[in-house]
C-alpha positions as CSV (number, residue, x, y, z in Angstrom):
1,X,-13.1,56.4,-6.2
2,X,-16.6,55.8,-5.0
3,X,-17.8,54.3,-1.8
4,X,-18.1,50.5,-2.1
5,X,-21.3,49.0,-0.8
6,X,-21.5,45.4,0.3
7,X,-24.8,45.1,-1.5
8,X,-23.1,45.7,-4.8
9,X,-20.1,43.4,-4.1
10,X,-19.6,40.3,-6.2
11,X,-17.3,38.0,-4.3
12,X,-18.0,35.1,-6.7
13,X,-16.3,37.1,-9.5
14,X,-13.0,37.6,-7.7
15,X,-9.7,35.9,-7.9
16,X,-10.1,35.0,-4.3
17,X,-13.2,33.1,-5.0
18,X,-11.6,31.2,-7.9
19,X,-8.6,30.3,-5.7
20,X,-10.9,29.1,-2.9
21,X,-12.9,27.0,-5.3
22,X,-9.7,25.1,-6.1
23,X,-8.3,24.6,-2.7
24,X,-11.2,24.5,-0.3
25,X,-12.1,21.2,1.2
26,X,-11.1,19.4,4.3
27,X,-8.0,17.7,2.8
28,X,-7.0,19.5,-0.4
29,X,-4.4,21.8,1.3
30,X,-3.0,18.8,3.2
31,X,-2.5,16.9,-0.1
32,X,-1.0,20.0,-1.8
33,X,1.3,20.6,1.2
34,X,2.5,17.0,1.2
35,X,3.3,17.1,-2.6
36,X,5.1,20.4,-2.1
37,X,7.3,18.9,0.6
38,X,7.9,15.5,-0.9
39,X,7.6,16.3,-4.7
40,X,6.5,12.8,-5.9
41,X,4.3,10.7,-3.7
42,X,2.5,7.4,-4.2
43,X,-1.2,7.0,-3.1
44,X,-0.5,4.8,-0.1
45,X,2.3,7.2,1.0
46,X,-0.2,10.1,0.9
47,X,-2.6,8.0,3.0
48,X,0.2,7.5,5.6
49,X,1.0,11.2,5.7
50,X,-2.6,12.2,6.1
51,X,-3.7,9.6,8.7
52,X,-7.3,10.8,9.1
53,X,-8.3,10.7,5.5
54,X,-10.2,7.6,4.1
55,X,-9.1,5.9,1.0
56,X,-12.3,7.0,-0.8
57,X,-11.9,10.6,0.2
58,X,-8.2,10.6,-0.8
59,X,-9.1,9.1,-4.2
60,X,-11.9,11.6,-4.9
61,X,-9.9,14.6,-3.7
62,X,-6.9,13.6,-5.9
63,X,-9.3,13.4,-8.9
64,X,-10.7,16.8,-8.1
65,X,-7.2,18.3,-7.8
66,X,-6.2,16.6,-11.1
67,X,-9.3,17.8,-12.9
68,X,-8.5,21.4,-11.7
69,X,-5.0,21.1,-13.1
70,X,-3.1,21.3,-9.7
71,X,-2.0,17.7,-9.5
72,X,-0.4,15.3,-12.0
73,X,-1.1,11.6,-11.9
74,X,1.5,9.3,-13.5
75,X,0.4,5.7,-13.9
76,X,3.0,3.0,-14.7
77,X,1.9,-0.1,-16.6
78,X,3.2,-2.8,-14.3
79,X,1.9,-5.3,-11.8
80,X,1.2,-4.4,-9.1
81,X,0.0,-1.0,-10.4
82,X,2.2,2.0,-9.6
83,X,0.7,5.5,-9.5
84,X,2.6,8.6,-8.5
85,X,1.3,12.1,-7.8
86,X,3.1,15.4,-8.1
87,X,2.3,19.1,-8.5
88,X,1.7,20.5,-11.9
89,X,3.2,23.9,-12.8
90,X,-0.2,25.4,-11.8
91,X,0.0,23.6,-8.5
92,X,3.6,24.7,-7.9
93,X,2.5,28.3,-8.3
94,X,0.6,27.8,-5.0
95,X,3.9,27.1,-3.1
96,X,4.4,30.7,-2.0
97,X,0.8,30.7,-0.6
98,X,1.4,27.4,1.2
99,X,4.8,28.6,2.5
100,X,3.1,31.8,3.8
101,X,0.5,29.8,5.6
102,X,3.2,27.6,7.2
103,X,5.1,30.7,8.3
104,X,2.0,32.3,9.7
105,X,1.1,29.2,11.6
106,X,4.6,28.9,13.0
107,X,4.5,32.5,14.2
108,X,1.0,32.3,15.8
109,X,0.6,28.9,17.3
110,X,1.1,28.5,21.0
């Protein structure tokens, strides 16, 4: 095994980089955590759980997570409109990572 040089490293081509591209952002992890804990959540419930997020940011972040295949959006044809969000199988595969982050935080916060 040769000596690795940072000059030759390609972080963008790693699994770490791919994972970060899906979950980085101010609120993505909060949304994923909320869906992990509560399974199926409506838009306004998400807004209540994540108090500091704006409606616009919540909407755009949910769309990103849906496009990336982590969140499923179920729209019911009724009045008033009803929309529910849940984790996809791909999103559920992040649960061990989210659990690990929770455990780490519990063990290291003051």
